[in-house]
C-alpha positions as CSV (number, residue, x, y, z in Angstrom):
1,M,50.2,-6.9,29.0
2,E,51.1,-8.1,25.4
3,K,49.0,-8.6,22.8
4,Y,47.8,-12.0,21.3
5,N,49.9,-13.9,18.5
6,E,49.4,-16.7,16.4
7,L,46.0,-15.9,15.7
8,N,46.2,-17.3,12.4
9,K,47.0,-20.5,13.6
10,Q,44.8,-23.5,14.0
11,F,44.0,-24.0,17.6
12,I,43.7,-28.2,17.8
13,S,44.6,-30.1,21.1
14,G,46.0,-27.4,22.8
15,V,48.7,-26.6,19.8
16,W,49.0,-23.2,17.9
17,R,49.4,-24.6,14.2
18,D,49.1,-24.5,10.7
19,G,46.6,-26.7,9.3
20,K,48.2,-29.9,7.0
21,S,45.8,-28.6,4.0
22,K,47.9,-27.4,0.8
23,T,45.1,-24.3,0.6
24,K,46.0,-20.9,2.1
25,Y,43.3,-18.5,2.7
26,E,44.2,-14.1,2.9
27,D,42.2,-12.8,5.7
28,M,41.4,-9.2,4.4
29,N,40.3,-6.4,5.8
30,P,36.8,-5.3,3.9
31,Y,37.1,-2.0,4.1
32,N,40.5,-1.4,2.7
33,Q,41.2,-4.9,0.9
34,E,44.6,-5.1,2.7
35,V,45.5,-8.3,3.8
36,I,46.1,-8.6,7.3
37,T,47.3,-12.4,7.4
38,T,47.9,-15.7,5.5
39,I,46.2,-18.8,7.3
40,Q,47.4,-22.0,6.4
41,M,44.2,-23.9,6.1
42,A,43.0,-27.3,8.1
43,D,42.1,-30.6,6.0
44,Y,39.9,-33.2,7.5
45,N,42.4,-35.0,9.4
46,D,42.7,-31.7,11.2
47,I,39.2,-31.8,12.1
48,D,39.3,-35.8,12.6
49,E,42.3,-34.7,15.3
50,A,40.3,-32.0,17.2
51,Y,37.2,-33.6,17.3
52,T,39.6,-36.6,19.0
53,S,41.1,-33.9,21.3
54,A,37.9,-32.6,22.6
55,K,36.1,-36.2,23.4
56,N,39.4,-37.3,25.3
57,A,39.4,-34.3,27.4
58,Q,36.0,-34.1,28.1
59,K,35.5,-37.2,30.1
60,S,37.6,-35.7,32.8
61,W,36.7,-32.1,32.0
62,E,33.0,-33.2,32.8
63,K,34.2,-34.5,36.3
64,V,35.9,-31.4,36.9
65,N,34.5,-29.2,40.7
66,A,31.9,-27.5,39.2
67,F,33.9,-24.6,41.5
68,E,36.4,-24.8,39.3
69,K,34.7,-25.0,36.1
70,A,32.5,-21.6,36.7
71,D,36.0,-20.1,38.2
72,I,37.6,-20.3,34.8
73,M,34.3,-18.9,33.2
74,E,34.8,-16.1,35.6
75,K,38.6,-15.5,34.4
76,A,37.7,-15.3,30.4
77,V,35.2,-12.4,31.4
78,Q,38.1,-10.9,33.5
79,I,40.4,-11.5,30.5
80,M,38.3,-10.2,28.2
81,K,37.6,-6.4,30.4
82,N,41.3,-6.5,30.5
83,R,41.7,-6.9,26.5
84,R,39.0,-5.2,25.1
85,N,40.8,-2.5,23.5
86,E,42.5,-5.0,21.9
87,L,39.5,-7.4,20.8
88,V,37.5,-3.7,19.8
89,E,40.7,-3.4,17.4
90,L,40.8,-6.9,16.0
91,L,36.8,-6.4,15.2
92,M,37.0,-3.0,13.4
93,K,40.0,-4.8,11.3
94,E,39.0,-7.8,10.8
95,S,35.1,-7.8,10.7
96,G,34.5,-3.9,9.7
97,S,33.5,-3.0,12.8
98,S,32.7,0.4,13.7
99,F,34.0,1.7,17.4
100,V,30.6,1.4,18.7
101,K,29.7,-1.8,17.7
102,A,32.7,-3.5,18.5
103,N,32.3,-2.3,21.6
104,V,28.6,-3.7,21.9
105,E,29.5,-7.4,20.8
106,V,32.4,-7.4,23.7
107,D,29.5,-6.6,25.9
108,F,27.8,-9.3,24.9
109,C,30.1,-11.9,24.9
110,I,31.1,-10.5,28.6
111,S,27.5,-10.9,29.4
112,I,27.2,-14.7,27.8
113,T,30.3,-16.0,29.5
114,R,29.3,-14.5,32.9
115,E,25.9,-16.1,32.3
116,A,27.7,-19.3,32.0
117,A,29.8,-19.2,34.4
118,S,26.4,-19.9,36.6
119,Y,26.2,-23.4,34.5
120,P,28.4,-25.5,36.7
121,M,25.7,-24.7,39.8
122,R,23.0,-26.0,37.6
123,M,23.8,-29.2,36.4
124,G,22.3,-31.2,39.5
125,G,19.6,-33.8,39.6
126,E,16.3,-34.3,40.9
127,M,14.2,-36.5,42.1
128,V,10.5,-37.8,40.6
129,P,8.3,-39.6,42.1
130,S,6.9,-43.1,40.8
131,L,4.2,-45.3,40.3
132,V,6.3,-48.7,41.2
133,P,6.0,-49.0,45.0
134,G,9.4,-49.0,46.7
135,K,11.2,-47.3,43.1
136,E,13.3,-44.0,43.3
137,N,13.4,-42.4,40.0
138,R,16.5,-39.8,39.8
139,L,17.1,-37.4,36.7
140,F,20.4,-36.3,36.4
141,R,21.6,-33.4,33.8
142,R,24.4,-34.4,31.8
143,P,27.1,-32.4,29.0
144,L,25.8,-34.0,26.2
145,G,29.7,-35.0,25.3
146,V,31.5,-33.4,22.2
147,L,29.6,-30.3,20.0
148,G,30.6,-28.4,16.8
149,V,30.2,-24.9,16.3
150,I,29.7,-23.3,13.1
151,S,29.9,-19.3,13.3
152,P,29.1,-16.5,10.8
153,F,31.2,-13.2,9.9
154,N,29.0,-10.5,10.8
155,F,29.3,-10.7,14.7
156,P,32.0,-13.1,14.7
157,M,32.9,-13.1,18.2
158,Y,29.6,-13.2,20.0
159,L,27.9,-15.5,17.9
160,S,30.8,-18.1,18.3
161,M,31.1,-17.2,22.4
162,R,27.5,-18.2,22.4
163,S,27.4,-21.3,21.8
164,V,31.3,-22.0,22.9
165,A,30.7,-20.4,26.4
166,P,27.7,-22.2,27.5
167,A,28.9,-25.8,26.1
168,L,32.4,-25.6,27.5
169,A,30.4,-24.5,30.9
170,A,27.9,-27.5,30.6
171,G,30.4,-30.0,30.7
172,N,31.4,-30.3,26.7
173,G,34.3,-30.4,24.6
174,V,34.2,-28.1,21.8
175,V,34.8,-27.5,18.3
176,L,34.7,-24.1,17.1
177,K,34.7,-23.9,12.7
178,P,34.5,-19.8,12.6
179,D,33.6,-18.1,8.9
180,E,37.0,-17.4,7.3
181,Q,36.6,-13.8,6.6
182,T,36.9,-13.3,10.5
183,A,38.7,-16.2,11.2
184,M,40.5,-14.7,14.0
185,S,37.6,-12.5,15.6
186,G,35.5,-15.4,15.4
187,G,37.6,-18.0,16.4
188,T,41.3,-17.9,17.1
189,I,40.9,-15.3,19.5
190,I,38.3,-17.2,21.7
191,G,41.0,-19.8,21.7
192,K,43.3,-17.9,23.2
193,I,41.2,-16.5,26.0
194,F,40.1,-19.4,27.5
195,E,43.6,-20.8,26.9
196,E,44.9,-17.8,29.1
197,A,41.8,-18.4,31.5
198,G,42.8,-22.1,32.3
199,L,40.7,-24.1,30.2
200,P,42.0,-28.1,30.1
201,K,44.2,-28.6,26.9
202,G,42.5,-30.2,24.3
203,L,39.1,-29.3,24.9
204,F,38.4,-26.7,23.4
205,N,39.5,-26.5,19.5
206,V,39.4,-24.1,16.9
207,V,39.7,-25.0,13.3
208,M,39.6,-22.8,9.8
209,A,38.9,-25.1,6.8
210,S,37.3,-24.2,3.3
211,I,33.9,-26.0,3.0
212,E,35.6,-26.7,-0.5
213,E,37.3,-28.8,0.7
214,V,36.4,-30.5,3.5
215,G,32.6,-30.5,2.5
216,D,30.0,-32.1,4.9
217,G,33.3,-33.3,7.0
218,F,33.0,-31.1,9.8
219,V,28.9,-31.8,10.5
220,D,29.0,-35.5,9.1
221,H,32.2,-36.5,11.7
222,P,30.9,-39.4,14.5
223,I,31.7,-37.9,17.4
224,P,30.0,-34.3,17.7
225,R,26.4,-35.2,19.1
226,M,25.0,-31.4,18.3
227,I,25.8,-29.1,15.5
228,S,25.5,-25.6,16.6
229,F,25.1,-22.9,13.6
230,T,24.3,-19.8,13.2
231,G,24.1,-18.4,9.2
232,S,21.8,-18.8,6.1
233,T,18.6,-20.5,6.2
234,P,19.8,-22.2,2.6
235,V,22.8,-23.7,4.7
236,G,20.8,-24.5,8.0
237,K,18.6,-26.6,6.2
238,H,21.6,-28.6,4.6
239,I,23.0,-28.9,8.0
240,G,19.9,-29.7,9.5
241,E,19.1,-32.3,7.2
242,L,22.4,-34.0,7.8
243,C,22.1,-33.7,11.5
244,G,18.8,-36.0,11.5
245,K,20.5,-38.5,9.1
246,N,23.0,-38.7,11.9
247,I,20.6,-38.5,14.3
248,K,22.4,-35.3,16.1
249,K,21.1,-32.8,18.1
250,V,21.3,-29.3,16.1
251,A,20.1,-25.6,17.1
252,L,19.8,-23.0,13.7
253,E,20.0,-19.8,14.2
254,L,19.2,-19.1,10.6
255,G,18.1,-15.8,8.4
256,G,15.5,-12.6,9.0
257,N,13.2,-10.4,7.4
258,N,12.1,-8.4,10.2
259,A,9.4,-6.1,10.0
260,M,8.9,-2.4,12.0
261,I,5.7,-2.0,12.4
262,V,4.6,1.5,13.1
263,L,0.8,2.6,13.9
264,E,-1.1,5.4,13.5
265,D,-0.8,7.0,17.1
266,A,2.7,6.2,18.0
267,D,5.2,8.4,18.8
268,L,6.9,9.4,15.5
269,D,10.6,10.6,16.1
270,K,10.5,7.7,18.5
271,A,9.9,5.7,15.9
272,V,12.2,7.0,13.4
273,H,15.6,6.9,15.9
274,S,14.4,3.8,16.2
275,A,14.2,2.4,12.6
276,I,17.9,4.4,12.0
277,F,19.4,2.1,14.5
278,G,17.5,-1.2,13.9
279,K,18.4,-0.7,9.8
280,F,21.4,0.7,10.1
281,M,23.4,-0.8,13.0
282,H,26.4,-2.3,11.4
283,N,25.2,-1.4,8.0
284,G,22.6,-4.0,8.4
285,Q,24.4,-6.8,8.4
286,I,22.5,-8.1,11.4
287,C,19.8,-10.8,11.5
288,M,17.6,-9.4,13.0
289,A,18.2,-6.0,11.8
290,I,14.8,-4.5,10.3
291,N,14.4,-5.5,6.9
292,R,10.8,-3.3,6.3
293,I,8.9,-0.5,7.8
294,I,5.2,-1.0,7.5
295,V,4.0,2.5,8.5
296,H,0.6,3.3,8.7
297,E,-0.5,5.5,5.5
298,K,-1.4,9.0,7.5
299,I,1.7,8.9,8.8
300,H,3.6,7.6,6.4
301,D,5.1,10.7,4.1
302,E,6.0,12.9,7.6
303,F,7.8,9.3,8.9
304,L,9.6,9.3,5.6
305,E,10.5,12.5,5.2
306,K,12.4,12.4,8.8
307,F,13.7,8.6,8.3
308,V,15.4,10.0,5.2
309,E,17.0,13.1,6.3
310,M,18.2,11.0,9.5
311,A,19.9,8.2,7.4
312,K,21.8,11.1,5.6
313,K,23.6,12.6,8.3
314,I,25.0,8.9,9.6
315,P,28.5,8.9,9.0
316,V,30.2,6.7,7.0
317,G,33.5,4.8,6.4
318,D,36.8,3.8,7.9
319,P,35.6,1.9,11.3
320,T,38.8,2.9,12.7
321,N,37.5,6.5,12.8
322,K,35.2,6.5,16.1
323,E,33.3,8.5,14.8
324,N,31.7,7.1,11.7
325,L,28.6,4.7,12.5
326,I,28.5,2.5,9.7
327,G,31.7,0.6,8.3
328,P,31.9,-1.5,5.2
329,L,30.1,-4.5,4.2
330,I,32.5,-7.6,4.3
331,N,33.2,-8.4,0.6
332,A,32.5,-6.9,-2.8
333,G,30.1,-9.7,-3.5
334,A,27.8,-8.3,-1.1
335,V,27.7,-4.9,-2.6
336,E,27.1,-6.1,-5.7
337,R,24.5,-8.7,-4.5
338,I,22.4,-5.6,-2.9
339,L,22.8,-3.0,-5.5
340,G,21.1,-6.4,-8.0
341,E,18.2,-6.7,-5.2
342,I,17.4,-3.0,-5.7
343,E,17.4,-3.3,-9.0
344,K,15.0,-6.1,-9.3
345,A,13.2,-3.9,-6.9
346,K,12.9,-0.8,-9.3
347,Q,11.5,-2.9,-11.9
348,E,9.1,-4.3,-9.5
349,G,7.6,-1.2,-8.9
350,A,9.3,-0.2,-5.6
351,K,10.8,3.9,-5.9
352,V,13.9,4.5,-4.4
353,V,13.6,8.1,-2.0
354,H,17.9,8.1,-1.4
355,E,20.0,6.0,-3.0
356,G,23.3,6.1,-1.1
357,K,26.6,6.3,-3.0
358,V,29.1,3.2,-3.1
359,E,32.7,3.7,-2.5
360,G,34.3,0.1,-2.8
361,S,32.6,-2.3,0.0
362,I,31.1,1.0,1.9
363,M,27.0,1.7,1.0
364,H,25.7,4.3,2.1
365,P,22.1,4.2,3.3
366,T,19.4,3.4,0.5
367,I,15.5,4.0,1.2
368,L,12.7,2.6,-1.1
369,T,9.4,2.7,-0.6
370,S,6.6,0.1,-2.1
371,S,2.8,-0.4,-2.2
372,S,3.4,-3.8,-1.3
373,N,5.7,-6.6,0.3
374,N,6.6,-8.2,-3.5
375,V,9.5,-5.9,-4.2
376,A,12.9,-7.8,-4.0
377,T,14.4,-5.6,-1.0
378,A,10.8,-6.6,1.0
379,K,11.3,-10.3,-0.4
380,N,14.8,-11.0,0.6
381,E,16.5,-10.6,3.3
382,M,19.0,-7.7,2.4
383,F,22.1,-8.0,4.9
384,G,23.0,-4.5,4.3
385,P,21.9,-1.3,4.5
386,V,18.7,-0.7,2.5
387,A,15.3,-0.6,4.1
388,T,11.8,-0.7,2.4
389,V,9.2,1.4,4.0
390,I,5.7,0.1,2.6
391,P,2.2,2.0,3.9
392,F,-1.1,-0.1,5.2
393,K,-4.4,1.1,6.1
394,T,-5.6,-1.1,8.7
395,E,-3.7,-3.1,12.2
396,E,-5.1,-6.2,10.1
397,E,-3.3,-5.2,7.0
398,A,-0.1,-4.1,8.6
399,I,0.1,-7.8,10.5
400,E,-0.5,-9.9,7.3
401,I,2.4,-7.9,5.9
402,A,4.8,-8.4,8.5
403,N,3.9,-12.0,8.5
404,D,3.7,-12.0,4.5
405,T,7.6,-13.8,4.8
406,Q,9.3,-17.7,5.4
407,Y,11.0,-16.1,8.2
408,G,10.5,-15.4,11.6
409,L,13.4,-13.8,13.7
410,S,12.7,-10.5,14.9
411,G,10.5,-7.8,14.7
412,A,9.0,-4.6,16.3
413,V,6.2,-2.6,17.0
414,H,5.7,1.3,17.4
415,A,2.1,2.0,19.2
416,G,0.8,4.9,21.6
417,T,0.1,2.6,23.8
418,I,2.3,-0.6,25.7
419,E,-0.6,-2.8,26.3
420,K,-1.9,-1.8,22.0
421,G,1.7,-3.0,21.4
422,V,1.6,-6.4,23.0
423,Q,-1.9,-6.9,21.4
424,V,-0.6,-6.5,17.8
425,A,3.1,-8.2,19.0
426,L,1.2,-11.4,19.7
427,K,-0.1,-12.0,16.4
428,L,3.2,-11.9,14.6
429,E,5.0,-15.3,13.8
430,T,8.2,-14.3,14.6
431,G,10.2,-15.2,17.8
432,M,10.9,-12.0,19.3
433,V,9.3,-8.6,19.4
434,H,9.8,-5.3,20.8
435,V,7.7,-3.0,21.7
436,N,8.4,0.6,20.9
437,D,12.1,-0.5,20.2
438,Q,13.8,-1.4,17.4
439,S,14.4,-5.4,16.3
440,V,18.2,-5.6,17.3
441,N,17.8,-7.1,20.8
442,D,20.1,-9.8,22.5
443,E,20.5,-10.6,26.2
444,P,22.0,-13.2,28.1
445,L,18.9,-14.4,30.0
446,I,16.5,-14.1,27.5
447,A,15.5,-17.1,24.9
448,F,16.4,-16.3,21.7
449,G,15.3,-17.6,18.5
450,G,13.3,-17.6,15.8
451,E,10.3,-19.3,14.1
452,K,9.7,-20.8,10.4
453,Q,12.5,-20.7,8.6
454,S,14.6,-18.6,10.9
455,G,15.2,-21.6,13.2
456,I,15.4,-23.9,15.9
457,G,16.2,-23.6,19.2
458,R,16.9,-20.8,21.6
459,F,20.2,-20.0,23.4
460,G,20.5,-17.4,26.4
461,G,19.6,-18.1,29.9
462,R,18.3,-21.6,30.7
463,W,17.4,-21.7,27.5
464,S,21.3,-22.3,26.6
465,L,21.5,-24.8,29.2
466,D,19.0,-26.9,27.9
467,E,20.1,-26.6,24.3
468,F,23.8,-28.4,25.4
469,T,22.8,-30.8,27.9
470,T,20.5,-33.9,28.3
471,Y,18.6,-35.8,31.2
472,Q,19.7,-39.3,32.1
473,W,16.6,-41.3,34.6
474,I,18.5,-44.0,37.1
475,S,16.2,-45.5,39.0
476,T,16.7,-47.6,42.4
477,Q,14.7,-50.7,43.4
478,D,14.6,-50.1,47.2
479,T,12.4,-53.2,47.7
480,T,11.6,-56.8,45.9
481,R,9.4,-55.2,42.9
482,E,6.5,-58.4,42.2
483,Y,6.3,-58.6,38.2
484,P,3.4,-60.3,36.3
485,F,5.8,-63.5,35.6
């Protein structure tokens, strides 16, 4: 089986071609800064063609037999299974994913696409009783039409596929704009997969464009009825404003400042192990990653000692080395930003108990302690290998610290009993909480999403089906209706 080629091309109207922009983008390996490929970027005319193509193809796709739609989704699942090694290699090279993380990401893509394969069979309607004699009410679930999907660099393939596969399976057309730093693993590779699976030509398009050039054009375009965005809260707010102005539906999965609470009666070793994975998986570049670890004062020092010792042992370096569990940050700017936040936190009273060295774009784990939430590394989402450990005296104080943030995406509680953990979890202002586990969890059948400024909407299972469809009410009057005039 030959590897996919032309991954540096735009995928518009079923054709692989260069974009019409004069701008060229050098797609670089974040570990060694080698140029992987050069991309001729798209301009607004390319975006317009992509949306028009999706709109035209969607009309007939909506009418395609449900079993045929499901079969295409199942073929995409099989293609990902068959091409796992190729997909993993691309993720390691372009996004800096470790071997473990890249395989987890491919598993996620397979799972969500398999779930999406059930959607065509679940697009039926229902009959609802009427107040009016002789009237029959019919509710039909319908696709929205065309969606625009904007995805980030950290889990590029999955955070694209999480919207793309369900939206297509529900009968929509889709235009995907991946982050240019992961344009292939987050964009064009998905185009190749669905092209090979037999998706109708022009229904799914991938455009790689610079925001500096196209501005708000991808979101403001009149064709898409919904924008699905995963990324930072400031950008998400702007997209939400644009969608509100244009009466578009929007799904936003934004930033997180996730806390893990460790109660006095928790199993300490299990809590430490959970914290290591939940903080340092993919070098902390996960919206669900633990940012703050809130530990009861009686076990704080012992927890911290074990946590530091385990963090020191994590293999860090070249992600193509399967032994390494932490690879690079996405770019040099991320390193500089995180180092700046650490310096601010130190000036604000935080203490660095373990300082990880920096080697190019590689950052080793750094661990701080603080007596409060009011230091930069605790107030702000690090999106890197930096953890702040905070002691607490009472359960109420722990909950207050955890909730003291604008975000509410994920979280974790370690407790001596499940029941106690659930009691605390219910008091956390966050969309997801994991008891005796860590905060990085995602499953295809679960409502995934955040509260507060961590987003709007839910992904996964029947919730994705609801997000990417709408209802049409059609009533029929079987008998002559009596009107008041």
